[in-house]
C-alpha positions in Angstrom: 30.1 -42.7 -40.2 28.7 -44.3 -37.0 25.1 -45.5 -36.6 24.2 -42.8 -34.1 25.3 -40.1 -36.5 23.4 -41.7 -39.3 20.3 -41.8 -37.1 20.6 -38.0 -36.5 20.5 -37.5 -40.2 17.3 -39.6 -40.4 15.4 -36.6 -38.9 17.0 -34.2 -41.4 16.1 -36.5 -44.4 12.6 -37.2 -43.2 12.0 -33.4 -42.6 13.3 -32.6 -46.1 11.1 -35.4 -47.5 8.0 -33.9 -45.9 8.8 -30.5 -47.3 9.3 -32.1 -50.7 6.0 -34.0 -50.5 4.1 -30.7 -49.7 5.7 -29.0 -52.7 4.8 -31.9 -55.0 1.2 -31.7 -53.7 1.0 -27.9 -54.2 2.2 -28.3 -57.8 -0.6 -30.8 -58.6 -3.1 -28.1 -59.6 -0.6 -26.2 -61.7 0.3 -29.3 -63.7 -3.3 -30.2 -64.7 -4.1 -30.2 -68.4 -5.7 -27.1 -69.8 -9.1 -28.0 -71.2 -9.4 -27.0 -74.9 -13.0 -25.9 -74.4 -12.0 -23.2 -71.8 -12.5 -19.9 -73.4 -9.3 -17.9 -73.1 -7.4 -15.9 -75.7 -4.7 -17.5 -77.8 -1.9 -15.6 -76.0 -3.4 -16.5 -72.6 -3.6 -20.1 -73.6 0.1 -20.1 -74.6 1.0 -18.4 -71.4 -1.0 -21.0 -69.4 0.7 -23.8 -71.3 4.1 -22.4 -70.6 3.3 -22.0 -66.9 2.1 -25.6 -66.9 5.3 -26.9 -68.5 7.4 -25.0 -66.0 5.3 -26.5 -63.2 5.8 -29.9 -64.7 9.5 -29.5 -64.8 9.5 -28.2 -61.2 7.4 -31.2 -60.1 9.8 -33.7 -61.9 12.7 -32.0 -60.1 11.0 -32.5 -56.7 10.1 -36.1 -57.5 13.7 -36.9 -58.4 14.8 -35.3 -55.1 12.1 -37.3 -53.3 13.5 -40.5 -54.8 17.1 -39.6 -53.7 15.8 -38.8 -50.2 14.0 -42.2 -50.0 17.2 -43.8 -51.1 19.0 -42.0 -48.3 16.6 -43.5 -45.8 17.3 -46.9 -47.3 21.0 -46.3 -46.9 20.5 -45.2 -43.2 18.5 -48.5 -42.6 21.3 -50.4 -44.3 24.0 -48.6 -42.3 25.9 -47.2 -45.2 24.6 -43.6 -45.2 27.3 -41.0 -45.4 29.8 -43.2 -47.2 31.0 -42.2 -50.6 29.9 -44.7 -53.2 33.1 -44.2 -55.2 35.9 -44.0 -52.6 34.1 -45.5 -49.6 35.3 -42.7 -47.3 32.9 -40.8 -45.1 31.2 -37.8 -46.7 31.8 -34.7 -44.6 29.0 -33.9 -42.2 28.8 -30.3 -43.6 28.0 -31.7 -47.1 25.3 -34.0 -45.8 23.7 -31.2 -43.7 23.4 -29.1 -46.9 22.5 -32.0 -49.2 21.3 -35.1 -47.3 20.8 -37.0 -50.5 24.5 -36.8 -51.4 26.1 -40.1 -52.3 29.6 -39.0 -53.2 32.2 -36.8 -51.5 33.2 -33.5 -53.2 36.6 -34.8 -54.5 35.0 -37.8 -56.1 32.3 -35.5 -57.5 34.9 -33.3 -59.1 36.6 -36.3 -60.6 33.4 -37.4 -62.4 
């Protein structure tokens, strides 16, 4: 993949990264600990704890995606964005448009 094409993906990666950061920020309130002195019923507390755990899992997923997107920006800077880490061939543009943090092509992904 040439440098110009990689730079066009920078916009896509940065846009996805901003969306991801907003989502992580919005989940901050939902992942706060539930104070034991808050007077709610036992079932309500269990439901709140379950909601908190689901929000934590969602936050972790977004943080992992953020890390992959940041790595994508580093690969763009290094000039090796869009190259499969396993076979060193170009990853198809369509795949990168759907998943800009992809590091392998589909055939190598299937082999794994």
